[in-house]
N, C-alpha and C positions, 0 to 999 in steps of 0.2 A: 546526683550532685557531681559537678565537674571538678576534677582534681586540678589544683593550681600548682604548678611546679615552683613558682616563685615564692610561695609562702614558706616552705621549709628552708629555702636559702636565706630569707629574711630572718627567720627564727634562729638559724645557726649563726648568722652575723651578729644578732643581738646578744646571744650568749657569749660569743667570742669577745665582743666589745666590753661586756660586763666583766668578764674574767680579766681582760687587759686593764681596765680601770681599777679593779680591785688590787691588782699587783702594783699599780703606780698611783697611789693616792696623792692628792695635792698637798705639798709642803714646801716651805721656803728653805729647807735644808735637805740635803741628799747625801747618803753614805753609800758608796759603790761597793757591792759585795757580789757573791756568786748568785744571789737571788735576783738581782736586777741587772746583771752584766750579760751581754750576748756577744758572740763572735762567729764570723763567717769569713770564707775566703773573699778577698777583694778581686777586682777584675784581673790585675796582674797575677794574683794568686791562682785564679782559675787557669790562666795560661801556663803557669808554673806546674800545676797538677797535670795538665794535658801533656806538657813536655816530659814530665817524669813517666807518664804512661807510655809515651812513644819510646823513650829510652829503655823502659823495661821490656816492651814487646820486641824491640830490636835486639836487646841482649839475649832474650830467650831464643829468638829465631836464629841468631848467629853464634850463640854459645860464647859470648864475650865476657870473660871474667872481669876485665876492666870496666865494661859497661855496667855489670852488676854493682861494682864498687862505686862508680860515679852515681848511679841511680840511688843507691841506699845512702850515700853520703849527702846528696842533695835532699833526699827525703828526711833525713835526720835534721838537717839545717832548717827545713820547713817546719818540722814539729817543734824545734827549739824556738823558732820565730813565733809560732802560735802561742806557746807558753809565755814568752816575753811580752807579746802584745796584750794578752789578758792581764798579766801581772802589772802592766804599766798603769792600769786604771783601778785595779782592785785595791781597796783600802782608802782611796781618796774620799774626802768629804767636801761638800760645796755648800755655800750659803748665799742667799740673795738679799740685797737691800731693796725695800719697797721702792718702786720707781716713782719719780716726780711726775706730777700732772703735766700734760702737754696740750697744745692747741691742735685742732684738726689739721692734718696735713704734715705735721712735724713728726720727726722720728722719736720713738720711745727708746730711752737709754737704760739698759740694765747693768747695774754694777754688781759683779759677782766676785767671790773670793774662794780660792781653792786651798784646802789645808792638807798637808802631807805629814804623816807621822813616821814614814819609813824612808826608803831609799829615794833618790832623785827620780822624778818622772819627766819624760821628754815627749814633746809632740802631742800634748793634750789639747784637744780642740772642742769648742762649743759652737753651736749654731741653732738658729730658730728652725723648728721642724717644718714650717711652711716652705722654707727654701730648700728642702732636701729632695724634692721631687726631681729636679734637674740634675742633682748630684754635683752642683757647682761648689768646688772646694774654695773658691775665692770668697765665699760668704762665711767661711769658718774662721773664728778667732782662735789663734794658736798661742800656746804659752808653755813654758817649762816650769815645774815646781821643784824648788831646791830641797835638799835633804832636811827633813824635820822643819820645813818652813811653809810659807804660804805665798800665793801669787794672785794679784788682782787681775780681773778680766772684764772687758766691757763688750756688750752686744747692743746692736741697734736694729730696729725694724720699724717699718712704716706703721703709723697709727691708723686705727679704724675710724669709723664715724663717731661723732660725739656720744658721750655717755660713759658709763662705768663698765670696763671690760676686764675679763680674765686674761691673764697672760698666756700666750701660745706655748705649746709644748717645746721644750728644749732638748737637744741631743748632745750628749757628751761622747766623744769618739777619740780613737787613737789608731794609728797604723804603724807605730814604732815597733820594731826597728827596721824591718825590711820592706814593709808595705804589702806583704803577701796576705795578711789577714786584717780584718777590720773589726775592732771591738767597740761596742757602743752601749749606751744606756739612755733611757728616756726619762726626762725630768718634767713633772707637771707642777709649776710653782703655784702656791696658794695666793700670792699677792695679786692685787688688782690695780689697774691704772685708770685715772680719770682723763678723759679726752674732752676738752672744753671747745666751744665754738671758736672758729678762727676770727679774730677781731678784724673789723673793716680797716682797710689801709688808710683811707683819708675820710674819716667820718665827719659829718657836719657838726656845727657847734651844738652844745647842750640845748635841749628844748627850752624856749623862753620861760615857760611856766613851771620849769622843774625846780626853781628855788622855793625854799620853805617860807620865805617872807611874803606877807600878803601884799600883792600889788607892787612888788619890788622887782626891778630888772636885775639882771646878773651884775654883780659888782665888777669893777675893773680889776685886772690881774695885778697891777702895780699901782702903788700910791704915788701921786705926783710929788709929795714932799720928800721922797727918798726911794730906796730900793726895798722897802719893807712890804712883804706880801700882805694882802687883805686877810683879816682875821688874826693878825699877829701884832703884838705890842711888846714894849720893854717890860721887864720884870719889875713889879712893885711889891713892897713889903706887905705880907698877908696873902699873897697869891699861893695857891696850892702847888706843891711840887709836881703834881701830876700834869699840870698845864705847861710845864717847862719843856721846850723843844730841845731835848738833850742831843739829838743828832746834829742840829745846827750848832750847838755849843762845841761838840766834838770836832766838827769840820773847822771851826774857827781856831781851835787849839792845834789841829793838824797843819793848818796853813801858817802857823807861827804868829797869830794875832794875840797879843798879850792884853789882858784886861778887857776882853770883848764882853759886851753886856749879854745877859741872858734874855731870851725871848720866850714869851708865853702866848698861848692861844687866847684870843679875845672871844669869850663865849657869846657876846652879842653879835659881833661880826660873823662868828662861825655859824650862828643860827641862820643868818641871812644868806650864807653860802651853801647851806644844805641843799642837796639835790634829791629829787625823787625820779628815778628812772623807771618808766612805765612802758609796758608792751604797747599801749596805745600810741606812745610817742613815735613809734616806727611804722605807723599806718601807711606811710608813703611807699613802703616796700611790699611787694606782693609775695615774694618768696619768704617762707618762714625762716629759712636758714640765714638769709641776708638780714632779716630783722634781728635775729639772735646775734649775728656778727656785729651789728651796729650797737646793740646794748652792751655787748662785751667790750667794744672799743670805748664807749662812754664810761663804762665801769673802770677800766684800766686808766683812762685819762683822769678821772676824778681821784683815784687813789694816788696817781703820780703827783697831782696838784695838792694833795692833802686836803681835799674838799669833801666833807662828810656826805655820803650818798646812801640812799635807800633804794630798794627794788620792789616793784609790784609786778608779780607774774603768777599766772595760774591761780588767781584768787587768793594769793598769799602776799604778805608784806614782810620785808626785812627792814627794820628802822634804820635811819641814817647813822652810820658809824664809819670808822676807819680801822685799818690794820689788816695783817695777813689773814687772820681768822675770818673776819667779815668778808673779805674779798673771796676767800675760798668758798664760803657758804653761798655767796651770790653766783659765782662761776659754776658751782655744782648745780644750782637751781637752773641756770641757763642750759647746762648740759643735759639735764633730765627732761626739759620741756618737750612735750609731744611724744615721749617714749611710751611704749605699751605699759599698762598698769603693773604687770609682773616685774618688768625691769625697773620701773620707778620704785617699787617696794624694796627691791634688792638694793638699789642705790641709796635710798634713805636709811637703810639699816647699817650702812658702812660708816 
């Protein structure tokens, strides 16, 4: 049997990774302590240590008392800087607000908050770990945390392909006060972010057969008798309060219109306006991602026009409805389409 030297290396790497993940479990809150804080000399700190070594060797060689004094004075300042850098992060607590869904290609925004129960903290930075390879400090978001207070912070990073994704690892760091040492900690958030298909910029009109009415063409968007939208009529006694368009009434009050009538949805006209958005309606596109983009654009347009819409995709149906909850379910269905079964199962469980 031929011995493979690569196998022990892989086994060691697997054990190290398991140990690392066990020390940094996923959580939307983080408390910095000695167990999860690390500190090493920065690049200027390494040059500082080399300078101290040269000064010490020169003082020993030339028997310079002032050289000894300068060397140990600078060394003491370096040790004090190391203690201050580590203390600047120790005791801080951080929490993360679950990020809002985004469309493919847009940046994901993370809203974080730093809490401080002790002295003021200066020069506290956060960055996405994916951007740490180049050591680019321009990607770090810096803030100061007041005494016994808190400070908000925002991070942005490019979204991945559509689907439900775990957030990347974050790094909390500080080089305060002299920049000779770099203290940091790794944060693995538990929150996840939905990435929806990017909507088509100029989609074609709704498919002609998408209306729920039998043999009916799509109704006109405005009635000739006035500026009343299709599917809307004036309030009549006996109408359910659930049919009242409260947003339209609120806009009338904000604009200063006194005695403006209430408007309600006409159930009969609304039934004629219902849309069924089907995967087969995008057969003109060969690329599956473009087909999803068209469905996404139609879905958003129907919601903006307050036109009830349903979705047929992957052998499932979502009946025609309106509202943020229905829109979210349909967008998540589009984001899951075509993903591996394991990822689809995880996405449906959220």
